[in-house]
N, CA, C, O and the ligand as a Tripos MOL2 file, in Angstrom:
@<TRIPOS>MOLECULE
protein
  281   279    71     0     0
PROTEIN
NO_CHARGES

@<TRIPOS>ATOM
      1 N          -7.4330   -0.0280   -1.7290 N.3       1 MET1
      2 CA         -6.9760    1.0720   -0.8810 C.3       1 MET1
      3 C          -7.3180    0.7590    0.5700 C.2       1 MET1
      4 O          -8.4460    0.3870    0.8910 O.2       1 MET1
      5 N          -6.3590    0.9110    1.4080 N.am      2 THR2
      6 CA         -6.6010    0.6880    2.8230 C.3       2 THR2
      7 C          -6.0250    1.8700    3.5850 C.2       2 THR2
      8 O          -4.8980    1.8190    4.0760 O.2       2 THR2
      9 N          -6.7870    2.9010    3.6750 N.am      3 ALA3
     10 CA         -6.3180    4.0900    4.3650 C.3       3 ALA3
     11 C          -7.3020    4.4200    5.4790 C.2       3 ALA3
     12 O          -8.4910    4.6210    5.2330 O.2       3 ALA3
     13 N          -6.8040    4.4720    6.6790 N.am      4 TYR4
     14 CA         -7.6560    4.7460    7.8080 C.3       4 TYR4
     15 C          -7.6200    6.2400    8.1410 C.2       4 TYR4
     16 O          -6.5660    6.8740    8.0880 O.2       4 TYR4
     17 N          -8.7620    6.7770    8.4770 N.am      5 PRO5
     18 CA         -8.7990    8.2160    8.7720 C.3       5 PRO5
     19 C          -7.9920    8.5730   10.0140 C.2       5 PRO5
     20 O          -7.4920    9.6920   10.1250 O.2       5 PRO5
     21 N          -7.8610    7.6420   10.9410 N.am      6 ILE6
     22 CA         -7.0890    7.9280   12.1510 C.3       6 ILE6
     23 C          -5.7730    7.1690   12.0880 C.2       6 ILE6
     24 O          -5.7570    5.9560   11.8800 O.2       6 ILE6
     25 N          -4.6780    7.8810   12.2670 N.am      7 GLY7
     26 CA         -3.3800    7.2380   12.2720 C.3       7 GLY7
     27 C          -2.7460    7.1700   10.9110 C.2       7 GLY7
     28 O          -1.5360    6.9750   10.7920 O.2       7 GLY7
     29 N          -3.5550    7.3310    9.8770 N.am      8 THR8
     30 CA         -3.0410    7.3680    8.5180 C.3       8 THR8
     31 C          -2.1130    6.2090    8.2290 C.2       8 THR8
     32 O          -0.8950    6.3680    8.1530 O.2       8 THR8
     33 N          -2.7110    5.0390    8.0700 N.am      9 GLU9
     34 CA         -1.9170    3.8690    7.7550 C.3       9 GLU9
     35 C          -2.2870    3.3930    6.3590 C.2       9 GLU9
     36 O          -3.4630    3.2580    6.0220 O.2       9 GLU9
     37 N          -1.2760    3.1460    5.5650 N.am     10 VAL10
     38 CA         -1.5010    2.5740    4.2470 C.3      10 VAL10
     39 C          -0.9210    1.1660    4.2750 C.2      10 VAL10
     40 O           0.2930    0.9780    4.3430 O.2      10 VAL10
     41 N          -1.8080    0.1850    4.2200 N.am     11 ALA11
     42 CA         -1.3730   -1.2020    4.3130 C.3      11 ALA11
     43 C          -1.3820   -1.8550    2.9400 C.2      11 ALA11
     44 O          -2.1140   -1.4440    2.0400 O.2      11 ALA11
     45 N          -0.5640   -2.8640    2.8030 N.am     12 CYS12
     46 CA         -0.4860   -3.5860    1.5430 C.3      12 CYS12
     47 C          -1.7580   -4.3850    1.3110 C.2      12 CYS12
     48 O          -2.2800   -5.0140    2.2310 O.2      12 CYS12
     49 N          -2.2470   -4.3570    0.0950 N.am     13 ASP13
     50 CA         -3.4640   -5.1010   -0.2450 C.3      13 ASP13
     51 C          -3.1610   -6.4870   -0.7770 C.2      13 ASP13
     52 O          -4.0690   -7.2000   -1.2030 O.2      13 ASP13
     53 N          -1.9170   -6.8710   -0.7590 N.am     14 GLY14
     54 CA         -1.5630   -8.2390   -1.1230 C.3      14 GLY14
     55 C          -1.3870   -8.4160   -2.6140 C.2      14 GLY14
     56 O          -1.8010   -7.5760   -3.4140 O.2      14 GLY14
     57 N          -0.7560   -9.5400   -2.9770 N.am     15 PRO15
     58 CA         -0.4530   -9.7680   -4.3880 C.3      15 PRO15
     59 C          -1.7000   -9.9720   -5.2430 C.2      15 PRO15
     60 O          -1.6880   -9.6150   -6.4210 O.2      15 PRO15
     61 N          -2.7670  -10.5280   -4.6960 N.am     16 THR16
     62 CA         -4.0010  -10.6980   -5.4460 C.3      16 THR16
     63 C          -5.1760  -10.3040   -4.5610 C.2      16 THR16
     64 O          -5.0210  -10.0860   -3.3590 O.2      16 THR16
     65 N          -6.3450  -10.2170   -5.1690 N.am     17 ALA17
     66 CA         -7.5200   -9.7900   -4.4230 C.3      17 ALA17
     67 C          -7.8870  -10.7770   -3.3270 C.2      17 ALA17
     68 O          -8.4790  -10.4000   -2.3150 O.2      17 ALA17
     69 N          -7.5330  -12.0510   -3.5300 N.am     18 ASP18
     70 CA         -7.9250  -13.0840   -2.5720 C.3      18 ASP18
     71 C          -6.8020  -13.4620   -1.6210 C.2      18 ASP18
     72 O          -6.9620  -14.3500   -0.7840 O.2      18 ASP18
     73 N          -5.6850  -12.7980   -1.7480 N.am     19 THR19
     74 CA         -4.5260  -13.1790   -0.9530 C.3      19 THR19
     75 C          -4.0620  -12.0040   -0.1120 C.2      19 THR19
     76 O          -3.8340  -10.9010   -0.6090 O.2      19 THR19
     77 N          -3.9300  -12.2740    1.1690 N.am     20 ASP20
     78 CA         -3.3990  -11.2180    2.0280 C.3      20 ASP20
     79 C          -1.8960  -11.1340    1.8590 C.2      20 ASP20
     80 O          -1.2330  -12.1130    1.5150 O.2      20 ASP20
     81 N          -1.3840   -9.9650    2.1050 N.am     21 CYS21
     82 CA          0.0550   -9.8030    2.0180 C.3      21 CYS21
     83 C           0.7250  -10.6720    3.0720 C.2      21 CYS21
     84 O           0.4030  -10.5770    4.2560 O.2      21 CYS21
     85 N           1.6570  -11.5200    2.6450 N.am     22 PRO22
     86 CA          2.3190  -12.4060    3.6120 C.3      22 PRO22
     87 C           3.1210  -11.6430    4.6520 C.2      22 PRO22
     88 O           3.3860  -12.1450    5.7440 O.2      22 PRO22
     89 N           3.4890  -10.4650    4.3090 N.am     23 ASP23
     90 CA          4.3040   -9.6830    5.2340 C.3      23 ASP23
     91 C           3.4600   -8.7510    6.1070 C.2      23 ASP23
     92 O           3.9680   -8.1140    7.0300 O.2      23 ASP23
     93 N           2.1510   -8.6840    5.7930 N.am     24 SER24
     94 CA          1.2910   -7.7270    6.4940 C.3      24 SER24
     95 C           1.9490   -6.3620    6.5550 C.2      24 SER24
     96 O           1.9750   -5.6980    7.5910 O.2      24 SER24
     97 N           2.4690   -5.9740    5.4260 N.am     25 ALA25
     98 CA          3.2720   -4.7640    5.3820 C.3      25 ALA25
     99 C           2.4030   -3.5160    5.4280 C.2      25 ALA25
    100 O           1.2460   -3.5220    5.0080 O.2      25 ALA25
    101 N           2.9700   -2.4860    5.9310 N.am     26 ALA26
    102 CA          2.3350   -1.1700    5.8900 C.3      26 ALA26
    103 C           3.4340   -0.1420    5.7090 C.2      26 ALA26
    104 O           4.5780   -0.3290    6.1230 O.2      26 ALA26
    105 N           3.0440    0.9390    5.0820 N.am     27 VAL27
    106 CA          4.0290    1.9960    4.8980 C.3      27 VAL27
    107 C           4.4640    2.5190    6.2650 C.2      27 VAL27
    108 O           3.6390    2.8200    7.1280 O.2      27 VAL27
    109 N           5.7300    2.6160    6.4320 N.am     28 ALA28
    110 CA          6.2360    3.1510    7.6920 C.3      28 ALA28
    111 C           5.8280    4.6030    7.8400 C.2      28 ALA28
    112 O           6.0430    5.4190    6.9440 O.2      28 ALA28
    113 N           5.2420    4.9090    8.9690 N.am     29 ALA29
    114 CA          4.7570    6.2680    9.1850 C.3      29 ALA29
    115 C           5.9150    7.2420    9.3150 C.2      29 ALA29
    116 O           6.8960    7.0010   10.0190 O.2      29 ALA29
    117 N           5.7610    8.3380    8.6150 N.am     30 ARG30
    118 CA          6.7530    9.3920    8.7300 C.3      30 ARG30
    119 C           6.1870   10.4840    9.6230 C.2      30 ARG30
    120 O           4.9790   10.7150    9.6770 O.2      30 ARG30
    121 N           7.0700   11.1240   10.2990 N.am     31 PHE31
    122 CA          6.6320   12.1380   11.2570 C.3      31 PHE31
    123 C           5.8270   13.2230   10.5730 C.2      31 PHE31
    124 O           4.8110   13.6770   11.0990 O.2      31 PHE31
    125 N           6.2770   13.6400    9.4020 N.am     32 ALA32
    126 CA          5.6690   14.7910    8.7560 C.3      32 ALA32
    127 C           4.4550   14.4270    7.9060 C.2      32 ALA32
    128 O           3.7610   15.3050    7.3930 O.2      32 ALA32
    129 N           4.2060   13.1380    7.7630 N.am     33 SER33
    130 CA          3.1310   12.7210    6.8780 C.3      33 SER33
    131 C           1.8700   12.4300    7.6720 C.2      33 SER33
    132 O           1.8580   11.5570    8.5400 O.2      33 SER33
    133 N           0.8320   13.1520    7.3730 N.am     34 ARG34
    134 CA         -0.4010   12.9570    8.1240 C.3      34 ARG34
    135 C          -1.5130   12.4310    7.2380 C.2      34 ARG34
    136 O          -2.2870   11.5690    7.6540 O.2      34 ARG34
    137 N          -1.5950   12.9360    6.0400 N.am     35 SER35
    138 CA         -2.6870   12.4910    5.1880 C.3      35 SER35
    139 C          -2.3040   11.2080    4.4650 C.2      35 SER35
    140 O          -1.1260   10.8880    4.3110 O.2      35 SER35
    141 N          -3.3240   10.4850    4.0270 N.am     36 ALA36
    142 CA         -3.0580    9.2580    3.2820 C.3      36 ALA36
    143 C          -2.2480    9.5670    2.0310 C.2      36 ALA36
    144 O          -1.4110    8.7710    1.6050 O.2      36 ALA36
    145 N          -2.5060   10.7280    1.4520 N.am     37 ARG37
    146 CA         -1.7690   11.1030    0.2520 C.3      37 ARG37
    147 C          -0.2800   11.2740    0.5470 C.2      37 ARG37
    148 O           0.5700   10.8510   -0.2370 O.2      37 ARG37
    149 N           0.0180   11.8820    1.6590 N.am     38 GLN38
    150 CA          1.4150   12.0670    2.0300 C.3      38 GLN38
    151 C           2.0730   10.7330    2.3470 C.2      38 GLN38
    152 O           3.2220   10.4930    1.9740 O.2      38 GLN38
    153 N           1.3420    9.8700    3.0330 N.am     39 VAL39
    154 CA          1.9040    8.5690    3.3870 C.3      39 VAL39
    155 C           2.1760    7.7490    2.1330 C.2      39 VAL39
    156 O           3.1780    7.0390    2.0510 O.2      39 VAL39
    157 N           1.2760    7.8510    1.1580 N.am     40 ARG40
    158 CA          1.5070    7.1240   -0.0910 C.3      40 ARG40
    159 C           2.7580    7.6390   -0.7970 C.2      40 ARG40
    160 O           3.5150    6.8690   -1.3880 O.2      40 ARG40
    161 N           2.9600    8.9360   -0.7260 N.am     41 ALA41
    162 CA          4.1630    9.4990   -1.3400 C.3      41 ALA41
    163 C           5.4070    8.9570   -0.6520 C.2      41 ALA41
    164 O           6.4200    8.6910   -1.3000 O.2      41 ALA41
    165 N           5.3250    8.7960    0.6550 N.am     42 ASP42
    166 CA          6.4500    8.2070    1.3850 C.3      42 ASP42
    167 C           6.6760    6.7750    0.9310 C.2      42 ASP42
    168 O           7.8060    6.3600    0.6770 O.2      42 ASP42
    169 N           5.5890    6.0300    0.8330 N.am     43 GLY43
    170 CA          5.7040    4.6260    0.4480 C.3      43 GLY43
    171 C           6.2850    4.4760   -0.9410 C.2      43 GLY43
    172 O           7.0440    3.5460   -1.2140 O.2      43 GLY43
    173 N           5.9250    5.3960   -1.8130 N.am     44 ARG44
    174 CA          6.4220    5.3040   -3.1730 C.3      44 ARG44
    175 C           7.9480    5.4060   -3.1900 C.2      44 ARG44
    176 O           8.6180    4.7440   -3.9830 O.2      44 ARG44
    177 N           8.4700    6.2250   -2.3260 N.am     45 ALA45
    178 CA          9.9220    6.3730   -2.2360 C.3      45 ALA45
    179 C          10.5690    5.0870   -1.7490 C.2      45 ALA45
    180 O          11.7420    4.8290   -2.0200 O.2      45 ALA45
    181 N           9.7940    4.2790   -1.0280 N.am     46 ASP46
    182 CA         10.3280    3.0180   -0.5090 C.3      46 ASP46
    183 C          10.0180    1.8390   -1.4180 C.2      46 ASP46
    184 O          10.2880    0.6930   -1.0580 O.2      46 ASP46
    185 N           9.4580    2.1030   -2.5840 N.am     47 GLY47
    186 CA          9.2010    1.0160   -3.5270 C.3      47 GLY47
    187 C           7.7610    0.5500   -3.5770 C.2      47 GLY47
    188 O           7.4490   -0.3970   -4.2990 O.2      47 GLY47
    189 N           6.8830    1.1860   -2.8350 N.am     48 TRP48
    190 CA          5.4700    0.8340   -2.9070 C.3      48 TRP48
    191 C           4.9060    1.2640   -4.2510 C.2      48 TRP48
    192 O           5.3520    2.2400   -4.8540 O.2      48 TRP48
    193 N           3.9270    0.5180   -4.6940 N.am     49 ARG49
    194 CA          3.3080    0.8410   -5.9690 C.3      49 ARG49
    195 C           1.7990    0.7900   -5.8160 C.2      49 ARG49
    196 O           1.2600    0.1270   -4.9300 O.2      49 ARG49
    197 N           1.1380    1.5100   -6.7050 N.am     50 TRP50
    198 CA         -0.3150    1.4500   -6.7830 C.3      50 TRP50
    199 C          -0.6790    0.7110   -8.0470 C.2      50 TRP50
    200 O          -0.0340    0.8640   -9.0840 O.2      50 TRP50
    201 N          -1.6930   -0.0710   -7.9520 N.am     51 ARG51
    202 CA         -2.1290   -0.8170   -9.1180 C.3      51 ARG51
    203 C          -3.6450   -0.7760   -9.1760 C.2      51 ARG51
    204 O          -4.3320   -0.7560   -8.1550 O.2      51 ARG51
    205 N          -4.1420   -0.7660  -10.4010 N.am     52 ARG52
    206 CA         -5.5870   -0.7320  -10.5710 C.3      52 ARG52
    207 C          -6.1040   -2.1640  -10.6100 C.2      52 ARG52
    208 O          -5.6330   -2.9830  -11.3980 O.2      52 ARG52
    209 N          -7.0620   -2.4500   -9.7660 N.am     53 ARG53
    210 CA         -7.6300   -3.7870   -9.6950 C.3      53 ARG53
    211 C          -9.1310   -3.6410   -9.5210 C.2      53 ARG53
    212 O          -9.6000   -3.0160   -8.5700 O.2      53 ARG53
    213 N          -9.8700   -4.2150  -10.4370 N.am     54 ASP54
    214 CA        -11.3260   -4.1330  -10.3530 C.3      54 ASP54
    215 C         -11.7950   -2.6860  -10.2110 C.2      54 ASP54
    216 O         -12.6680   -2.3700   -9.4040 O.2      54 ASP54
    217 N         -11.1980   -1.8370  -11.0060 N.am     55 ARG55
    218 CA        -11.5990   -0.4280  -11.0860 C.3      55 ARG55
    219 C         -11.3710    0.3220   -9.7820 C.2      55 ARG55
    220 O         -12.0160    1.3410   -9.5330 O.2      55 ARG55
    221 N         -10.4880   -0.1570   -8.9720 N.am     56 ARG56
    222 CA        -10.0830    0.6390   -7.8170 C.3      56 ARG56
    223 C          -8.5860    0.4930   -7.6270 C.2      56 ARG56
    224 O          -7.9700   -0.4510   -8.1220 O.2      56 ARG56
    225 N          -8.0190    1.4270   -6.9130 N.am     57 LEU57
    226 CA         -6.5920    1.3840   -6.6940 C.3      57 LEU57
    227 C          -6.2810    0.5580   -5.4570 C.2      57 LEU57
    228 O          -6.9640    0.6510   -4.4370 O.2      57 LEU57
    229 N          -5.2520   -0.2380   -5.5680 N.am     58 VAL58
    230 CA         -4.7790   -0.9840   -4.4120 C.3      58 VAL58
    231 C          -3.3350   -0.5850   -4.1440 C.2      58 VAL58
    232 O          -2.6050   -0.1540   -5.0360 O.2      58 VAL58
    233 N          -2.9580   -0.7420   -2.9070 N.am     59 ASP59
    234 CA         -1.5890   -0.4250   -2.5080 C.3      59 ASP59
    235 C          -0.8030   -1.7260   -2.4070 C.2      59 ASP59
    236 O          -1.2670   -2.7080   -1.8290 O.2      59 ASP59
    237 N           0.3830   -1.7110   -2.9760 N.am     60 LEU60
    238 CA          1.2210   -2.9050   -2.9430 C.3      60 LEU60
    239 C           2.5840   -2.5560   -2.3580 C.2      60 LEU60
    240 O           3.2140   -1.5670   -2.7330 O.2      60 LEU60
    241 N           3.0140   -3.3990   -1.4310 N.am     61 CYS61
    242 CA          4.3450   -3.2120   -0.8710 C.3      61 CYS61
    243 C           5.3780   -3.6520   -1.9200 C.2      61 CYS61
    244 O           5.0110   -4.2670   -2.9210 O.2      61 CYS61
    245 N           6.6390   -3.3500   -1.7070 N.am     62 PRO62
    246 CA          7.6580   -3.7100   -2.7050 C.3      62 PRO62
    247 C           7.6600   -5.1950   -3.0500 C.2      62 PRO62
    248 O           7.8670   -5.5580   -4.2080 O.2      62 PRO62
    249 N           7.4350   -6.0520   -2.0670 N.am     63 ASN63
    250 CA          7.4260   -7.4900   -2.3410 C.3      63 ASN63
    251 C           6.2820   -7.8740   -3.2710 C.2      63 ASN63
    252 O           6.4810   -8.6030   -4.2420 O.2      63 ASN63
    253 N           5.0960   -7.3860   -2.9720 N.am     64 CYS64
    254 CA          3.9340   -7.7420   -3.7850 C.3      64 CYS64
    255 C           3.9980   -7.0640   -5.1520 C.2      64 CYS64
    256 O           3.5590   -7.6370   -6.1490 O.2      64 CYS64
    257 N           4.5230   -5.8900   -5.2020 N.am     65 ALA65
    258 CA          4.6100   -5.1720   -6.4680 C.3      65 ALA65
    259 C           5.5210   -5.9110   -7.4470 C.2      65 ALA65
    260 O           5.3770   -5.7720   -8.6620 O.2      65 ALA65
    261 N           6.4560   -6.6920   -6.9160 N.am     66 ALA66
    262 CA          7.3870   -7.4150   -7.7620 C.3      66 ALA66
    263 C           6.7630   -8.6830   -8.3320 C.2      66 ALA66
    264 O           7.3090   -9.2790   -9.2610 O.2      66 ALA66
    265 N           5.6260   -9.0980   -7.7850 N.am     67 ARG67
    266 CA          4.9930  -10.3160   -8.2760 C.3      67 ARG67
    267 C           4.0090   -9.9930   -9.3930 C.2      67 ARG67
    268 O           3.3760   -8.9370   -9.3760 O.2      67 ARG67
    269 N           3.8800  -10.8690  -10.3350 N.am     68 PRO68
    270 CA          2.8510  -10.6590  -11.3720 C.3      68 PRO68
    271 C           1.4670  -10.8440  -10.7860 C.2      68 PRO68
    272 O           1.2590  -11.7240   -9.9510 O.2      68 PRO68
    273 N           0.5380  -10.0440  -11.2020 N.am     69 ALA69
    274 CA         -0.8370  -10.1670  -10.7030 C.3      69 ALA69
    275 C          -1.4310  -11.4700  -11.2020 C.2      69 ALA69
    276 O          -1.3240  -11.8010  -12.3830 O.2      69 ALA69
    277 N          -2.0480  -12.1970  -10.3090 N.am     70 ALA70
    278 CA         -2.6350  -13.4910  -10.6750 C.3      70 ALA70
    279 C          -4.0010  -13.2710  -11.3230 C.2      70 ALA70
    280 O          -4.6650  -14.2340  -11.7050 O.2      70 ALA70
    281 ZN          2.5970   -6.8960    0.2700 Zn       71 ZN71
@<TRIPOS>BOND
     1     1     2 1
     2     2     3 1
     3     3     4 2
     4     3     5 am
     5     5     6 1
     6     6     7 1
     7     7     8 2
     8     7     9 am
     9     9    10 1
    10    10    11 1
    11    11    12 2
    12    11    13 am
    13    13    14 1
    14    14    15 1
    15    15    16 2
    16    15    17 am
    17    17    18 1
    18    18    19 1
    19    19    20 2
    20    19    21 am
    21    21    22 1
    22    22    23 1
    23    23    24 2
    24    23    25 am
    25    25    26 1
    26    26    27 1
    27    27    28 2
    28    27    29 am
    29    29    30 1
    30    30    31 1
    31    31    32 2
    32    31    33 am
    33    33    34 1
    34    34    35 1
    35    35    36 2
    36    35    37 am
    37    37    38 1
    38    38    39 1
    39    39    40 2
    40    39    41 am
    41    41    42 1
    42    42    43 1
    43    43    44 2
    44    43    45 am
    45    45    46 1
    46    46    47 1
    47    47    48 2
    48    47    49 am
    49    49    50 1
    50    50    51 1
    51    51    52 2
    52    51    53 am
    53    53    54 1
    54    54    55 1
    55    55    56 2
    56    55    57 am
    57    57    58 1
    58    58    59 1
    59    59    60 2
    60    59    61 am
    61    61    62 1
    62    62    63 1
    63    63    64 2
    64    63    65 am
    65    65    66 1
    66    66    67 1
    67    67    68 2
    68    67    69 am
    69    69    70 1
    70    70    71 1
    71    71    72 2
    72    71    73 am
    73    73    74 1
    74    74    75 1
    75    75    76 2
    76    75    77 am
    77    77    78 1
    78    78    79 1
    79    79    80 2
    80    79    81 am
    81    81    82 1
    82    82    83 1
    83    83    84 2
    84    83    85 am
    85    85    86 1
    86    86    87 1
    87    87    88 2
    88    87    89 am
    89    89    90 1
    90    90    91 1
    91    91    92 2
    92    91    93 am
    93    93    94 1
    94    94    95 1
    95    95    96 2
    96    95    97 am
    97    97    98 1
    98    98    99 1
    99    99   100 2
   100    99   101 am
   101   101   102 1
   102   102   103 1
   103   103   104 2
   104   103   105 am
   105   105   106 1
   106   106   107 1
   107   107   108 2
   108   107   109 am
   109   109   110 1
   110   110   111 1
   111   111   112 2
   112   111   113 am
   113   113   114 1
   114   114   115 1
   115   115   116 2
   116   115   117 am
   117   117   118 1
   118   118   119 1
   119   119   120 2
   120   119   121 am
   121   121   122 1
   122   122   123 1
   123   123   124 2
   124   123   125 am
   125   125   126 1
   126   126   127 1
   127   127   128 2
   128   127   129 am
   129   129   130 1
   130   130   131 1
   131   131   132 2
   132   131   133 am
   133   133   134 1
   134   134   135 1
   135   135   136 2
   136   135   137 am
   137   137   138 1
   138   138   139 1
   139   139   140 2
   140   139   141 am
   141   141   142 1
   142   142   143 1
   143   143   144 2
   144   143   145 am
   145   145   146 1
   146   146   147 1
   147   147   148 2
   148   147   149 am
   149   149   150 1
   150   150   151 1
   151   151   152 2
   152   151   153 am
   153   153   154 1
   154   154   155 1
   155   155   156 2
   156   155   157 am
   157   157   158 1
   158   158   159 1
   159   159   160 2
   160   159   161 am
   161   161   162 1
   162   162   163 1
   163   163   164 2
   164   163   165 am
   165   165   166 1
   166   166   167 1
   167   167   168 2
   168   167   169 am
   169   169   170 1
   170   170   171 1
   171   171   172 2
   172   171   173 am
   173   173   174 1
   174   174   175 1
   175   175   176 2
   176   175   177 am
   177   177   178 1
   178   178   179 1
   179   179   180 2
   180   179   181 am
   181   181   182 1
   182   182   183 1
   183   183   184 2
   184   183   185 am
   185   185   186 1
   186   186   187 1
   187   187   188 2
   188   187   189 am
   189   189   190 1
   190   190   191 1
   191   191   192 2
   192   191   193 am
   193   193   194 1
   194   194   195 1
   195   195   196 2
   196   195   197 am
   197   197   198 1
   198   198   199 1
   199   199   200 2
   200   199   201 am
   201   201   202 1
   202   202   203 1
   203   203   204 2
   204   203   205 am
   205   205   206 1
   206   206   207 1
   207   207   208 2
   208   207   209 am
   209   209   210 1
   210   210   211 1
   211   211   212 2
   212   211   213 am
   213   213   214 1
   214   214   215 1
   215   215   216 2
   216   215   217 am
   217   217   218 1
   218   218   219 1
   219   219   220 2
   220   219   221 am
   221   221   222 1
   222   222   223 1
   223   223   224 2
   224   223   225 am
   225   225   226 1
   226   226   227 1
   227   227   228 2
   228   227   229 am
   229   229   230 1
   230   230   231 1
   231   231   232 2
   232   231   233 am
   233   233   234 1
   234   234   235 1
   235   235   236 2
   236   235   237 am
   237   237   238 1
   238   238   239 1
   239   239   240 2
   240   239   241 am
   241   241   242 1
   242   242   243 1
   243   243   244 2
   244   243   245 am
   245   245   246 1
   246   246   247 1
   247   247   248 2
   248   247   249 am
   249   249   250 1
   250   250   251 1
   251   251   252 2
   252   251   253 am
   253   253   254 1
   254   254   255 1
   255   255   256 2
   256   255   257 am
   257   257   258 1
   258   258   259 1
   259   259   260 2
   260   259   261 am
   261   261   262 1
   262   262   263 1
   263   263   264 2
   264   263   265 am
   265   265   266 1
   266   266   267 1
   267   267   268 2
   268   267   269 am
   269   269   270 1
   270   270   271 1
   271   271   272 2
   272   271   273 am
   273   273   274 1
   274   274   275 1
   275   275   276 2
   276   275   277 am
   277   277   278 1
   278   278   279 1
   279   279   280 2
@<TRIPOS>SUBSTRUCTURE
     1 MET1         2 RESIDUE 1 A MET
     2 THR2         6 RESIDUE 1 A THR
     3 ALA3        10 RESIDUE 1 A ALA
     4 TYR4        14 RESIDUE 1 A TYR
     5 PRO5        18 RESIDUE 1 A PRO
     6 ILE6        22 RESIDUE 1 A ILE
     7 GLY7        26 RESIDUE 1 A GLY
     8 THR8        30 RESIDUE 1 A THR
     9 GLU9        34 RESIDUE 1 A GLU
    10 VAL10       38 RESIDUE 1 A VAL
    11 ALA11       42 RESIDUE 1 A ALA
    12 CYS12       46 RESIDUE 1 A CYS
    13 ASP13       50 RESIDUE 1 A ASP
    14 GLY14       54 RESIDUE 1 A GLY
    15 PRO15       58 RESIDUE 1 A PRO
    16 THR16       62 RESIDUE 1 A THR
    17 ALA17       66 RESIDUE 1 A ALA
    18 ASP18       70 RESIDUE 1 A ASP
    19 THR19       74 RESIDUE 1 A THR
    20 ASP20       78 RESIDUE 1 A ASP
    21 CYS21       82 RESIDUE 1 A CYS
    22 PRO22       86 RESIDUE 1 A PRO
    23 ASP23       90 RESIDUE 1 A ASP
    24 SER24       94 RESIDUE 1 A SER
    25 ALA25       98 RESIDUE 1 A ALA
    26 ALA26      102 RESIDUE 1 A ALA
    27 VAL27      106 RESIDUE 1 A VAL
    28 ALA28      110 RESIDUE 1 A ALA
    29 ALA29      114 RESIDUE 1 A ALA
    30 ARG30      118 RESIDUE 1 A ARG
    31 PHE31      122 RESIDUE 1 A PHE
    32 ALA32      126 RESIDUE 1 A ALA
    33 SER33      130 RESIDUE 1 A SER
    34 ARG34      134 RESIDUE 1 A ARG
    35 SER35      138 RESIDUE 1 A SER
    36 ALA36      142 RESIDUE 1 A ALA
    37 ARG37      146 RESIDUE 1 A ARG
    38 GLN38      150 RESIDUE 1 A GLN
    39 VAL39      154 RESIDUE 1 A VAL
    40 ARG40      158 RESIDUE 1 A ARG
    41 ALA41      162 RESIDUE 1 A ALA
    42 ASP42      166 RESIDUE 1 A ASP
    43 GLY43      170 RESIDUE 1 A GLY
    44 ARG44      174 RESIDUE 1 A ARG
    45 ALA45      178 RESIDUE 1 A ALA
    46 ASP46      182 RESIDUE 1 A ASP
    47 GLY47      186 RESIDUE 1 A GLY
    48 TRP48      190 RESIDUE 1 A TRP
    49 ARG49      194 RESIDUE 1 A ARG
    50 TRP50      198 RESIDUE 1 A TRP
    51 ARG51      202 RESIDUE 1 A ARG
    52 ARG52      206 RESIDUE 1 A ARG
    53 ARG53      210 RESIDUE 1 A ARG
    54 ASP54      214 RESIDUE 1 A ASP
    55 ARG55      218 RESIDUE 1 A ARG
    56 ARG56      222 RESIDUE 1 A ARG
    57 LEU57      226 RESIDUE 1 A LEU
    58 VAL58      230 RESIDUE 1 A VAL
    59 ASP59      234 RESIDUE 1 A ASP
    60 LEU60      238 RESIDUE 1 A LEU
    61 CYS61      242 RESIDUE 1 A CYS
    62 PRO62      246 RESIDUE 1 A PRO
    63 ASN63      250 RESIDUE 1 A ASN
    64 CYS64      254 RESIDUE 1 A CYS
    65 ALA65      258 RESIDUE 1 A ALA
    66 ALA66      262 RESIDUE 1 A ALA
    67 ARG67      266 RESIDUE 1 A ARG
    68 PRO68      270 RESIDUE 1 A PRO
    69 ALA69      274 RESIDUE 1 A ALA
    70 ALA70      278 RESIDUE 1 A ALA
    71 ZN71       281 GROUP 0 **** ****
């Protein structure tokens, strides 16, 4: 999970724990979305997915979500 309290940005955590997202993607901020929860809902509409990794949730952009976890 990469959610900042200021600006509410949800960034991609990359295809694996040791690999940064090649696109350095982040959910595009919506005007009406302020909380991380709202931003995640926006991202989900754009193909973002959440995945459980090492007992925590990570955010994956559409590109990374399409790759199998290494
Ligand atoms: Zn990504």
